C-alpha positions as CSV (number, residue, x, y, z in Angstrom):
1,X,-94.8,-23.2,124.9
2,X,-95.2,-23.7,121.1
3,X,-91.5,-24.0,120.0
4,X,-91.0,-27.6,121.3
5,X,-94.3,-29.0,119.4
6,X,-92.9,-27.3,115.9
7,X,-89.8,-28.4,116.5
8,X,-91.4,-32.1,117.4
9,X,-93.3,-31.6,114.0
10,X,-90.0,-30.6,111.7
11,X,-88.0,-33.4,113.2
12,X,-90.4,-36.1,112.6
13,X,-90.9,-34.6,109.2
14,X,-87.3,-35.0,108.7
15,X,-87.4,-38.5,110.1
16,X,-89.6,-40.0,107.0
17,X,-88.1,-37.5,104.0
18,X,-85.9,-39.9,102.0
19,X,-84.2,-38.8,98.7
20,X,-82.7,-40.7,95.9
21,X,-78.9,-40.7,95.9
22,X,-76.6,-40.7,93.6
23,X,-76.5,-44.5,92.6
24,X,-80.4,-44.3,92.1
25,X,-81.1,-45.6,95.8
26,X,-83.1,-44.3,98.8
27,X,-81.0,-42.9,101.1
28,X,-82.6,-41.4,104.8
29,X,-81.6,-38.1,106.6
30,X,-80.1,-38.1,110.1
31,X,-82.6,-38.8,112.7
32,X,-84.7,-41.2,110.5
33,X,-84.4,-44.0,113.0
34,X,-84.6,-41.5,116.2
35,X,-87.9,-42.1,118.4
36,X,-90.5,-39.4,118.3
37,X,-90.5,-38.6,122.1
38,X,-86.6,-38.2,121.3
39,X,-86.8,-35.8,118.7
40,X,-87.0,-32.9,120.8
41,X,-83.3,-33.0,122.3
42,X,-82.1,-32.8,118.6
43,X,-81.2,-29.4,117.4
44,X,-82.9,-28.9,114.1
45,X,-79.4,-28.1,112.5
46,X,-78.6,-31.7,112.3
47,X,-82.1,-32.7,110.3
48,X,-81.2,-31.7,106.9
49,X,-77.9,-33.8,106.3
50,X,-78.0,-37.3,105.0
51,X,-77.2,-40.1,107.2
52,X,-73.7,-41.1,106.9
53,X,-72.8,-44.5,105.3
54,X,-72.5,-47.6,107.6
55,X,-69.1,-47.9,107.0
56,X,-68.1,-44.5,108.5
57,X,-70.2,-45.7,111.5
58,X,-68.2,-48.5,112.0
59,X,-65.0,-47.1,110.8
60,X,-65.2,-44.4,113.9
61,X,-66.4,-47.4,116.2
62,X,-63.2,-48.9,115.1
63,X,-61.1,-45.9,116.2
64,X,-62.9,-45.6,119.4
65,X,-62.5,-49.0,120.6
66,X,-58.5,-48.8,120.0
67,X,-58.5,-45.2,122.0
68,X,-60.8,-47.0,124.6
69,X,-58.0,-49.5,124.9
70,X,-54.8,-47.2,125.0
71,X,-56.6,-45.0,127.5
72,X,-57.8,-47.7,129.8
73,X,-54.8,-49.3,130.2
74,X,-52.1,-46.3,130.2
75,X,-53.9,-44.0,132.2
76,X,-55.0,-46.9,134.7
77,X,-50.9,-47.5,134.6
78,X,-50.0,-44.3,135.7
79,X,-52.6,-44.1,138.4
80,X,-51.6,-47.1,139.5
81,X,-47.7,-46.8,139.7
82,X,-47.9,-42.9,140.6
83,X,-50.2,-43.8,143.8
84,X,-48.1,-46.7,144.8
85,X,-44.7,-45.7,144.5
86,X,-43.2,-44.0,147.3
87,X,-40.4,-42.1,145.1
88,X,-43.1,-40.5,143.1
89,X,-45.3,-39.3,145.7
90,X,-44.5,-35.7,145.4
91,X,-46.3,-32.7,144.9
92,X,-46.0,-32.3,141.4
93,X,-46.9,-35.7,140.3
94,X,-50.2,-35.3,142.2
95,X,-51.1,-32.9,139.2
96,X,-49.9,-36.0,137.1
97,X,-52.3,-38.3,138.7
98,X,-55.2,-35.8,138.6
99,X,-54.7,-35.4,134.8
100,X,-54.6,-39.2,134.3
101,X,-57.9,-39.4,136.3
102,X,-59.2,-36.9,133.9
103,X,-58.2,-38.8,131.2
104,X,-59.3,-41.7,132.4
105,X,-62.6,-40.7,132.9
106,X,-62.7,-39.1,129.5
107,X,-62.5,-42.4,127.5
108,X,-64.6,-44.2,130.0
109,X,-67.7,-43.0,128.3
110,X,-66.8,-44.6,125.3
111,X,-69.2,-47.7,125.5
112,X,-72.0,-44.9,125.2
113,X,-70.4,-43.7,121.8
114,X,-69.6,-47.4,120.7
115,X,-73.5,-48.3,121.6
116,X,-74.7,-45.6,119.6
117,X,-72.2,-46.2,116.5
118,X,-72.8,-49.8,116.1
119,X,-76.5,-49.0,116.1
120,X,-76.3,-45.9,113.6
121,X,-77.4,-43.0,115.5
122,X,-79.3,-41.7,118.9
123,X,-79.8,-45.3,120.3
124,X,-79.2,-44.8,123.6
125,X,-81.7,-41.5,123.7
126,X,-81.5,-38.6,126.0
127,X,-80.2,-40.4,129.0
128,X,-77.1,-41.7,127.5
129,X,-76.7,-38.1,125.9
130,X,-76.9,-36.6,129.2
131,X,-74.2,-39.4,130.9
132,X,-71.8,-39.1,128.0
133,X,-71.6,-35.1,127.9
134,X,-71.7,-34.5,131.7
135,X,-68.6,-37.3,131.8
136,X,-66.7,-35.3,129.0
137,X,-67.2,-31.6,130.5
138,X,-65.9,-33.0,133.9
139,X,-63.0,-34.6,132.3
140,X,-62.2,-31.7,129.6
141,X,-62.6,-28.8,131.8
142,X,-60.8,-30.7,134.8
143,X,-57.9,-31.7,132.1
144,X,-57.4,-28.1,130.8
145,X,-57.2,-26.5,134.6
146,X,-54.9,-29.7,135.5
147,X,-52.4,-28.9,133.0
148,X,-52.6,-24.9,134.0
149,X,-51.7,-26.6,137.4
150,X,-48.7,-28.5,136.1
151,X,-47.8,-25.1,134.0
152,X,-47.6,-23.3,137.2
153,X,-46.0,-25.9,139.0
154,X,-43.0,-26.2,136.7
155,X,-42.9,-22.4,136.3
156,X,-42.2,-22.4,140.3
157,X,-40.1,-24.9,140.3
158,X,-37.8,-24.0,137.3
159,X,-37.9,-20.1,138.0
160,X,-37.4,-20.4,141.7
161,X,-35.5,-23.8,142.7
162,X,-35.3,-23.3,146.3
163,X,-38.4,-21.6,147.5
164,X,-40.7,-22.1,144.6
165,X,-41.5,-25.8,144.8
166,X,-45.2,-26.5,145.6
167,X,-45.6,-28.4,148.7
168,X,-48.1,-31.3,148.8
169,X,-50.8,-29.7,150.6
170,X,-51.1,-26.4,148.3
171,X,-50.7,-29.1,145.4
172,X,-54.3,-30.7,146.9
173,X,-55.8,-27.4,147.8
174,X,-55.0,-26.6,143.8
175,X,-56.5,-30.1,143.0
176,X,-59.4,-29.2,145.1
177,X,-60.3,-25.8,143.9
178,X,-59.9,-27.3,139.9
179,X,-62.8,-29.5,140.8
180,X,-64.7,-26.7,142.3
181,X,-64.1,-24.8,139.2
182,X,-64.7,-27.8,136.9
183,X,-68.4,-28.9,138.5
184,X,-70.3,-26.2,138.1
185,X,-70.0,-26.1,134.2
186,X,-70.9,-29.4,133.9
187,X,-73.5,-29.7,136.4
188,X,-75.5,-26.4,135.1
189,X,-75.9,-27.7,131.4
190,X,-76.9,-31.3,133.0
191,X,-79.9,-29.6,135.0
192,X,-80.3,-27.0,131.9
193,X,-80.1,-24.4,134.7
194,X,-77.9,-22.4,131.9
195,X,-77.0,-24.2,128.9
196,X,-77.9,-27.7,127.8
197,X,-76.4,-30.7,126.4
198,X,-77.5,-32.2,123.0
199,X,-76.2,-34.9,120.4
200,X,-74.0,-33.5,117.6
201,X,-72.4,-34.6,114.5
202,X,-73.7,-38.3,113.5
203,X,-76.0,-37.9,116.9
204,X,-73.4,-40.6,118.4
205,X,-71.5,-38.3,120.5
206,X,-73.0,-35.6,123.2
207,X,-71.4,-32.4,124.1
208,X,-72.8,-28.7,125.3
209,X,-75.4,-27.5,123.0
210,X,-73.8,-24.8,120.7
211,X,-76.1,-24.1,118.0
212,X,-79.4,-23.0,119.3
213,X,-79.9,-19.4,118.4
214,X,-81.2,-17.6,121.9
215,X,-79.4,-14.9,123.8
216,X,-79.2,-17.0,127.1
217,X,-77.3,-19.9,124.6
218,X,-74.9,-17.3,123.0
219,X,-74.1,-16.3,126.4
220,X,-73.5,-19.9,127.7
221,X,-71.1,-20.5,124.7
222,X,-69.1,-17.4,125.2
223,X,-69.0,-17.9,129.3
224,X,-67.8,-21.3,128.7
225,X,-65.5,-20.6,125.9
226,X,-63.7,-17.9,128.4
227,X,-63.6,-19.8,131.8
228,X,-62.9,-23.5,130.3
229,X,-60.5,-22.6,127.3
230,X,-59.4,-19.4,127.4
231,X,-58.1,-19.0,131.1
232,X,-56.0,-22.3,131.2
233,X,-54.7,-21.8,128.1
234,X,-53.5,-18.0,128.9
235,X,-52.3,-19.4,132.4
236,X,-50.4,-22.3,130.2
237,X,-48.6,-20.1,127.8
238,X,-47.5,-17.7,130.3
239,X,-45.9,-20.1,132.4
240,X,-44.0,-21.5,129.9
241,X,-43.2,-18.8,128.2
242,X,-41.6,-17.5,131.4
243,X,-39.7,-20.6,131.8
244,X,-38.4,-20.8,128.4
245,X,-37.1,-17.3,129.1
246,X,-35.7,-17.9,132.7
247,X,-34.0,-21.1,130.9
248,X,-32.3,-19.2,128.1
249,X,-31.0,-16.3,130.4
250,X,-29.8,-18.8,132.9
251,X,-27.6,-20.9,130.3
252,X,-26.3,-17.4,128.9
253,X,-25.2,-16.0,132.1
254,X,-23.3,-19.9,133.1
255,X,-21.9,-19.3,129.5
256,X,-20.6,-15.9,130.3
257,X,-19.0,-16.8,133.6
258,X,-17.6,-20.0,132.4
259,X,-16.0,-17.9,129.6
260,X,-14.7,-15.5,132.2
261,X,-13.1,-18.1,134.2
262,X,-11.7,-19.7,131.0
263,X,-13.3,-23.5,131.8
264,X,-15.7,-25.4,129.6
265,X,-18.5,-25.4,132.0
266,X,-19.6,-24.6,135.5
267,X,-22.1,-27.6,136.2
268,X,-20.4,-30.8,137.8
269,X,-21.5,-34.2,137.0
270,X,-24.5,-34.3,139.4
271,X,-25.9,-31.0,138.9
272,X,-25.9,-31.6,134.9
273,X,-27.8,-35.0,136.1
274,X,-30.0,-33.3,137.9
275,X,-30.7,-30.7,135.0
276,X,-31.3,-33.2,132.7
277,X,-34.0,-34.9,134.9
278,X,-35.6,-31.5,135.4
279,X,-35.8,-30.5,131.7
280,X,-36.8,-34.1,130.7
281,X,-39.9,-33.7,133.1
282,X,-40.4,-30.4,131.8
283,X,-40.4,-31.1,128.2
284,X,-43.0,-34.2,128.7
285,X,-45.1,-31.4,130.7
286,X,-44.8,-28.9,127.6
287,X,-45.8,-32.2,125.1
288,X,-48.5,-32.7,127.2
289,X,-50.1,-29.4,127.2
290,X,-49.3,-28.7,123.4
291,X,-51.2,-31.9,122.9
292,X,-54.0,-30.0,125.1
293,X,-53.9,-27.2,123.3
294,X,-53.8,-29.0,119.8
295,X,-56.8,-31.2,120.8
296,X,-59.0,-28.6,122.3
297,X,-58.4,-25.6,120.2
298,X,-60.8,-27.3,117.2
299,X,-63.6,-27.6,119.6
300,X,-63.5,-24.1,121.0
301,X,-63.5,-22.6,117.4
302,X,-66.2,-24.7,116.2
303,X,-68.6,-23.9,119.1
304,X,-67.9,-20.4,118.4
305,X,-68.8,-20.9,114.7
306,X,-71.9,-22.6,116.1
307,X,-73.1,-19.7,118.2
308,X,-71.9,-16.9,116.3
309,X,-70.7,-17.6,112.7
310,X,-72.1,-19.7,109.8
311,X,-73.5,-23.1,111.0
312,X,-73.5,-24.1,107.6
313,X,-69.8,-24.9,108.1
314,X,-70.6,-27.3,110.7
315,X,-71.7,-30.8,108.7
316,X,-71.9,-33.9,110.3
317,X,-68.7,-35.3,109.3
318,X,-66.6,-32.3,110.3
319,X,-68.1,-31.9,113.9
320,X,-66.5,-35.3,114.6
321,X,-63.2,-34.3,113.9
322,X,-62.5,-32.2,117.3
323,X,-64.2,-34.9,119.1
324,X,-61.7,-37.4,117.7
325,X,-58.8,-35.0,118.6
326,X,-60.0,-34.6,122.4
327,X,-60.1,-38.6,122.7
328,X,-56.8,-38.9,121.2
329,X,-55.0,-36.7,123.6
330,X,-56.6,-38.7,126.4
331,X,-54.7,-42.0,124.9
332,X,-51.2,-40.2,124.3
333,X,-50.8,-38.5,127.6
334,X,-49.9,-41.2,129.7
335,X,-47.5,-42.6,127.1
336,X,-46.0,-38.9,126.7
337,X,-44.8,-39.4,130.6
338,X,-43.7,-43.1,130.2
339,X,-41.2,-41.9,127.5
340,X,-40.3,-38.9,129.6
341,X,-40.4,-39.0,133.0
342,X,-37.2,-41.2,134.4
343,X,-38.8,-42.2,137.8
344,X,-41.7,-43.3,136.3
345,X,-39.6,-45.3,133.8
346,X,-37.9,-46.7,136.7
347,X,-41.1,-47.4,138.4
348,X,-42.7,-49.6,135.5
349,X,-39.3,-51.2,135.1
350,X,-39.6,-53.0,138.6
351,X,-43.6,-53.4,138.5
352,X,-43.5,-54.9,134.5
353,X,-39.6,-56.0,134.0
354,X,-41.0,-57.8,130.8
355,X,-41.8,-54.4,129.4
356,X,-37.8,-54.5,128.7
357,X,-37.4,-50.7,130.0
358,X,-33.7,-49.8,130.4
359,X,-33.8,-46.9,132.6
360,X,-30.8,-46.6,135.4
361,X,-31.6,-45.3,138.7
362,X,-30.0,-42.3,140.3
363,X,-28.7,-44.5,143.0
364,X,-26.9,-47.1,140.6
365,X,-25.6,-44.4,138.5
366,X,-24.1,-42.9,141.7
367,X,-22.8,-46.2,142.5
368,X,-21.3,-47.2,139.3
369,X,-19.5,-43.6,139.4
370,X,-18.0,-44.5,142.4
371,X,-16.9,-47.9,142.1
372,X,-15.4,-47.0,138.6
373,X,-13.2,-44.6,140.3
374,X,-10.0,-45.7,141.4
375,X,-9.6,-46.0,144.7
376,X,-6.6,-44.0,146.9
377,X,-4.2,-46.5,147.9
378,X,-3.3,-45.8,151.9
379,X,0.0,-44.3,152.7
């Protein structure tokens, strides 16, 4: 009962303690413009740092505006095209739509950050922080588990092409399981059943609290790190390592067999085209999963440092970098599919011809090959 008032007193003092900057001017510390009743929600760690320059806030605001537009347009188009095109209503693409939905949700909360940024602090207070962090937890953990499902789908399709393909029913069940798995990790800190959400960095963004030095909070950080990062990461690495191993061994067998038969290749034109399409889709999936690894690893590392390491390493400016990485991947995912998914490009070409996408459909390719073959003369 005494910790909250003490924290409020310390935070209130931080609001009014200024110091002389390098140029002789008075600078505020973080939290100087936060109402007293809101100070209790901010970890004490941030109050010892100076407020960033206004230009840093505005620069981050401009970056988030660009991310917001890219994500809304890109993921909106992916959801629209994959949901409306009959040729794309496959089990594999159900995971793609779910990932796009997660990425869409990730940046849908950007207006909260932008409002805080242009008011230079914790402007929307505790309520805005909770909404921001809740949506971020849902979308981030959901995207991680969806990437694991995409890796599993590619693994079963490529390593066991006849019997291993995921059906639409199985894909739907897997997506439901993803959300059943994800929702508790966002609800528990929201209701403060276990863990809690708190502002970080420039006090304009929020995530789960990894700075409070209690046993319960340390345990929460360790468990959520394992369940939302380590588990999907392990599944992704295992599936794609098996894919690479299978592809290399299969190609080696084909080369050896072709050498024995004294032919250049055992693949027909059709099988080569199908293999090429599968490889392109697999490359897109691997690229997206790599982006997931690159974007969420800094956040995972920083949370462990905050809970178990040297918290002095976590300055406000440094802790804004992982947040930017997470938002960036939500913008890049749909464009990776637009570049690499052949059927998606065909459907996009039909709906938006002004994009001038040049992608030949399989039907057109087949008919071209047939017409280019000289017809046999009647006997």
